[in-house]
Each structure stands twice: as C-alpha cells, then as structure tokens.
C-alpha positions as a printed NumPy array, in Angstrom:
array([[-39.45 ,  -0.986,  12.837],
       [-42.935,  -0.897,  11.268],
       [-43.348,  -2.34 ,   7.766],
       [-44.205,   0.937,   5.988],
       [-41.176,   2.761,   7.437],
       [-38.904,  -0.151,   6.62 ],
       [-40.197,  -0.323,   3.041],
       [-39.676,   3.424,   2.571],
       [-36.059,   3.222,   3.801],
       [-35.404,   0.188,   1.633],
       [-36.588,   2.012,  -1.483],
       [-34.851,   5.282,  -0.65 ],
       [-31.582,   5.234,   1.326],
       [-31.968,   8.97 ,   1.978],
       [-34.86 ,   8.075,   4.271],
       [-32.512,   5.764,   6.137],
       [-30.066,   8.64 ,   6.596],
       [-32.835,  10.876,   7.915],
       [-34.031,   8.147,  10.261],
       [-30.499,   8.211,  11.695],
       [-30.735,  11.964,  12.236],
       [-28.69 ,  12.902,   9.17 ],
       [-29.71 ,  15.32 ,   6.432],
       [-27.618,  14.455,   3.373],
       [-26.009,  17.115,   1.238],
       [-27.199,  16.976,  -2.398],
       [-24.12 ,  15.04 ,  -3.501],
       [-24.585,  12.547,  -0.655],
       [-28.247,  12.041,  -1.572],
       [-27.197,  11.395,  -5.172],
       [-24.656,   8.774,  -4.087],
       [-27.201,   6.996,  -1.884],
       [-29.997,   6.961,  -4.427],
       [-27.751,   6.017,  -7.338],
       [-26.427,   2.816,  -5.693],
       [-23.757,   2.498,  -8.359],
       [-21.958,  -0.869,  -8.303],
       [-18.56 ,   0.876,  -8.285],
       [-18.161,   4.253,  -6.608],
       [-15.152,   6.489,  -5.966],
       [-15.436,   9.408,  -3.569],
       [-12.578,  11.887,  -3.981],
       [-13.42 ,  14.181,  -1.11 ],
       [-11.951,  16.83 ,   1.136],
       [-11.306,  16.265,   4.787],
       [-14.506,  16.676,   6.86 ],
       [-16.725,  16.7  ,   3.772],
       [-19.027,  13.899,   4.916],
       [-17.631,  10.998,   2.9  ],
       [-17.508,   8.682,   5.927],
       [-21.092,   9.499,   6.87 ],
       [-22.527,   8.737,   3.439],
       [-20.459,   5.545,   3.273],
       [-21.788,   4.398,   6.649],
       [-25.376,   4.895,   5.461],
       [-24.604,   2.98 ,   2.261],
       [-23.108,   0.101,   4.271],
       [-26.059,  -0.082,   6.668],
       [-28.55 ,   0.013,   3.781],
       [-26.741,  -2.925,   2.165],
       [-26.772,  -4.921,   5.396],
       [-30.421,  -4.189,   6.233],
       [-32.086,  -4.569,   2.853],
       [-29.893,  -6.989,   0.899],
       [-29.498,  -9.715,   3.508],
       [-27.674, -11.883,   4.064],
       [-24.956,  -9.423,   3.088],
       [-21.286,  -9.334,   3.999],
       [-19.915,  -5.788,   4.198],
       [-16.156,  -5.406,   4.613],
       [-14.639,  -2.114,   5.756],
       [-10.891,  -1.84 ,   5.145],
       [ -8.585,   1.039,   6.055],
       [ -4.801,   1.465,   6.376],
       [ -4.961,   0.84 ,  10.148],
       [ -7.45 ,  -0.689,  12.575],
       [ -7.996,   2.695,  14.21 ],
       [ -9.209,   4.145,  10.931],
       [-11.485,   1.246,  10.005],
       [-12.932,   1.277,  13.519],
       [-13.725,   4.983,  13.248],
       [-15.914,   4.29 ,  10.221],
       [-17.25 ,   1.177,  11.949],
       [-18.415,   3.305,  14.895],
       [-20.308,   5.573,  12.489],
       [-21.9  ,   2.464,  10.959],
       [-23.03 ,   1.291,  14.398],
       [-24.585,   4.662,  15.205],
       [-26.51 ,   4.723,  11.926],
       [-27.633,   1.136,  12.41 ],
       [-28.874,   1.775,  15.944],
       [-30.683,   4.975,  14.979],
       [-32.358,   3.228,  12.033],
       [-33.641,   0.418,  14.232],
       [-31.415,  -2.35 ,  12.911],
       [-31.568,  -5.448,  15.101],
       [-28.421,  -7.321,  16.069],
       [-28.116, -11.065,  16.426],
       [-28.1  , -11.73 ,  20.152],
       [-26.037, -14.937,  19.901],
       [-23.096, -14.933,  22.296],
       [-19.764, -13.542,  21.125],
       [-21.042, -12.574,  17.691],
       [-20.858,  -8.821,  18.115],
       [-17.451,  -7.377,  18.909],
       [-15.485,  -4.172,  18.473],
       [-14.656,  -5.273,  14.916],
       [-17.687,  -7.243,  13.731],
       [-21.49 ,  -7.007,  13.778],
       [-23.932,  -9.815,  13.074],
       [-27.451,  -8.671,  12.262],
       [-30.597, -10.62 ,  13.033],
       [-31.252, -10.936,   9.293],
       [-27.975, -12.803,   8.753],
       [-25.896,  -9.884,   7.454],
       [-22.415,  -9.128,   8.764],
       [-20.394,  -5.925,   8.877],
       [-16.675,  -6.384,   9.531],
       [-13.861,  -3.839,   9.862],
       [-10.282,  -4.798,   9.037],
       [ -6.839,  -3.191,   8.752],
       [ -4.669,  -3.194,   5.642],
       [ -3.239,  -6.689,   6.203],
       [ -3.446,  -8.944,   3.187],
       [ -3.065, -12.2  ,   5.157],
       [ -6.03 , -11.38 ,   7.412],
       [ -8.278, -10.176,   4.599],
       [ -7.83 , -13.233,   2.379],
       [-10.072, -15.404,   4.586],
       [-13.274, -13.668,   3.41 ],
       [-15.367, -14.473,   0.347],
       [-18.716, -13.632,  -1.286],
       [-18.51 ,  -9.979,  -0.249],
       [-21.651,  -7.936,  -0.957],
       [-20.057,  -4.519,  -0.445],
       [-16.36 ,  -3.754,  -0.196],
       [-15.569,  -0.411,   1.44 ],
       [-11.993,   0.898,   1.399],
       [-11.564,   3.984,   3.546],
       [ -8.538,   6.266,   3.066],
       [ -8.021,   4.217,  -0.077],
       [ -5.117,   6.327,  -1.338],
       [ -3.064,   5.002,   1.619],
       [ -4.03 ,   1.325,   1.234],
       [ -1.473,  -0.881,  -0.498],
       [ -2.031,  -2.016,  -4.069],
       [ -1.394,  -5.633,  -3.032],
       [ -4.306,  -5.465,  -0.596],
       [ -6.634,  -4.116,  -3.282],
       [ -5.545,  -6.871,  -5.643],
       [ -6.173,  -9.461,  -2.923],
       [ -9.737,  -8.335,  -2.146],
       [-11.098,  -7.897,  -5.676],
       [-11.506, -11.679,  -6.264],
       [-13.935, -11.743,  -3.314],
       [-16.443, -10.007,  -5.586],
       [-16.139, -12.424,  -8.502],
       [-19.029, -14.722,  -7.518],
       [-21.137, -12.318,  -5.459],
       [-20.813,  -9.466,  -8.008],
       [-20.6  ,  -7.198,  -4.976],
       [-20.178,  -3.453,  -4.976],
       [-17.016,  -1.424,  -4.37 ],
       [-16.867,   1.861,  -2.481],
       [-13.532,   3.709,  -2.485],
       [-13.254,   6.901,  -0.459],
       [-10.236,   9.071,   0.231],
       [ -8.463,  12.345,  -0.048],
       [ -5.666,  12.132,  -2.665],
       [ -2.157,  11.01 ,  -1.813],
       [ -0.052,  11.778,  -4.848],
       [ -0.233,  10.428,  -8.381],
       [  0.278,   6.796,  -7.505],
       [ -1.533,   3.664,  -6.378],
       [ -4.818,   1.993,  -7.276],
       [ -6.985,   4.86 ,  -6.012],
       [ -5.346,   7.313,  -8.398],
       [ -5.424,   4.735, -11.196],
       [ -9.136,   3.959, -10.796],
       [ -9.991,   7.673, -10.651],
       [ -7.965,   8.61 , -13.731],
       [ -7.972,   5.42 , -15.818],
       [-10.563,   3.078, -14.325],
       [-13.031,   3.595, -17.133],
       [-16.79 ,   4.294, -17.285],
       [-17.771,   1.475, -14.913],
       [-16.923,   3.766, -11.986],
       [-19.209,   6.503, -10.708],
       [-16.928,   9.301,  -9.536],
       [-17.786,  12.107,  -7.12 ],
       [-15.371,  14.902,  -6.254],
       [-16.19 ,  17.195,  -3.33 ],
       [-13.746,  19.949,  -2.366],
       [-13.787,  21.856,   0.91 ],
       [-15.319,  24.832,  -0.904],
       [-18.362,  22.669,  -1.668],
       [-18.947,  21.572,   1.92 ],
       [-21.419,  23.865,   3.741],
       [-20.02 ,  22.863,   7.158],
       [-16.543,  24.252,   6.403],
       [-16.403,  28.022,   6.777],
       [-14.501,  30.07 ,   4.166],
       [-12.606,  31.868,   6.96 ],
       [-11.364,  28.6  ,   8.491],
       [-10.407,  27.278,   5.061],
       [ -8.468,  30.441,   4.291],
       [ -6.592,  30.026,   7.562],
       [ -5.655,  26.481,   6.539],
       [ -4.503,  27.724,   3.141],
       [ -2.129,  30.188,   4.802],
       [ -0.78 ,  27.759,   7.387],
       [ -0.326,  24.551,   5.374],
       [  2.271,  23.806,   2.695],
       [  0.646,  24.543,  -0.7  ],
       [  0.783,  20.973,  -1.995],
       [ -0.762,  19.586,   1.174],
       [ -3.584,  22.137,   1.108],
       [ -4.317,  21.381,  -2.546],
       [ -4.353,  17.66 ,  -1.799],
       [ -6.412,  17.573,   1.396],
       [ -8.896,  20.367,   0.716],
       [ -8.969,  20.89 ,  -3.066],
       [ -8.727,  17.145,  -3.866],
       [ -5.862,  17.504,  -6.34 ],
       [ -3.555,  14.595,  -7.137],
       [ -0.415,  16.64 ,  -6.69 ],
       [  3.116,  15.301,  -6.734],
       [  5.651,  15.719,  -3.971],
       [  8.009,  18.66 ,  -3.586],
       [ 10.955,  16.588,  -4.835],
       [  9.29 ,  15.233,  -8.003],
       [ 11.465,  16.031, -11.024],
       [  8.58 ,  15.483, -13.47 ],
       [  4.835,  15.639, -12.839],
       [  2.514,  12.707, -13.544],
       [  0.986,  14.554, -16.524],
       [  4.427,  15.21 , -18.002],
       [  5.387,  11.543, -17.683],
       [  2.121,  10.322, -19.239],
       [  2.471,  12.823, -22.094],
       [  5.927,  11.421, -22.869],
       [  4.675,   7.828, -23.251],
       [  3.955,   6.766, -26.83 ],
       [  3.346,   3.345, -28.432],
       [  5.534,   4.437, -31.355],
       [  8.694,   3.924, -29.277],
       [  9.635,   0.308, -28.565],
       [ 11.   ,  -0.507, -25.07 ],
       [ 14.701,  -1.269, -24.779],
       [ 13.974,  -4.64 , -23.142],
       [ 11.046,  -6.928, -22.336],
       [  9.835,  -6.244, -18.795],
       [  8.547,  -9.815, -18.558],
       [ 12.113, -11.044, -18.847],
       [ 13.201,  -8.692, -16.059],
       [ 10.395,  -9.972, -13.778]])
C-alpha cells in the first residue's frame, strides 16, 4: 500500500470502505467518520450493520496498532460470519498479515503491525483471558448474556478502548436494551429500519409483513423493542409504575 493511499484511509475510514469495494450508505459513512468511543447500532436485518462494523474493526487494527479487536457473538458461527467479513475487508484494503507460523487461524488474525483481531463465542470463561482491548465488538448483542457483557467491560479500563454494539432488538430486556434506553449521552446511537435500507425492496418487505407474526416483524425490520405475546404488562407500563415515593417492602440486598 503506497503511503499517500494509506494516509488517506487512515484519516477517512470511508476511503478504507471504498478501497474494499464498498460504498457506504450515508448512515454508515457517519458512523465510520464519527469514530465515537461507544456506539450502538439498532438495525434491521440485512441493513449493513455487519459491513460497517467490519470496516470499523479493520480501521482500528490497521491505523491504531498494536490494537486488540475482540468480536463476540452468541455463538461461534455468528462471530465467525462477521470475522469473515473482516478478513475480506482487510485483504481488499491491502492489510498485511504476520507470516509467523500458526498465528493466523479461523478465529484469530495477527497483522504485521502487531494488531490482533479475534472472534469468540458468548462464553464468559473463554473471554476472561483477554485484556487491554482496543475495540470490543458485540454482534447480535441483544442475544448475548448480561454476565458476558459485565465480564468484558473491565478489559477496557486501562486501554480506554471503544465499544461497538450491534443487533436487532430482542425484547425489552438485557444490557443491549438498557444501554439503548438508559445508557446515557456517552453512547452514540444509530437506528436503521428496513424502510431506510435502499437494498431492501418495499415489495419484499411488504411480503414479510404479511407472512411474519406482527411482533417479530416489528422487532426484526422496524427495530422496535417489543414485548412477547404473553407479556401481561409492557416495559413502558412497568417503568411508568415505578416511583421513588413508594418504599420497597424489603431490602433486596438482604435477599441477595
């Protein structure tokens, strides 16, 4: 990679995406150029959230070396899917791998500049061995356990690394829902419904609306944190009923 091209991609991640043969949608370009320390992508299926995340991960590994990028998903299959996108972007952008024996596997890449990109499943015991993470990516975050999220956050304490959460919703529960609704101004939030994705045709989306259960369609394509069919009260109704003026009947610390 010549110096001028490398400098241009380092300054503007959108150029990195284009070097990999990708033309970002406006919202993707905004995410890449913003480089917010904490980002939540609440996105429809097939909206391009994995693609923009892969570019963000490769940019971190190439231009902030030596960086450690962790990709976590509920299952190895899911984290490897994103990992494969990362490898394609890296190869297209001219990223050089470390040629040392046994360093590059189906789950881990070592770059010549000292950076590493590792994909992992949602297994707290396996994840705990990592530290000084530069960028933490949690794919399908709404399905990842809260205990895993709590276990990985300390890895950012010293490195002050970034966090990238991406998912469709999965009910009004878990850390993904909490960070989206109550995580505070430190998070940059981007919501992209299927209607906002130019690659999803209105006719196909209408067919999905007719064929899927209403709550599932609203969750997967309209990005709504809907409850389940058997919920007696909605999340909003429960939150509206909570008031500091009413004292609890017992101390929850004593119960724990």
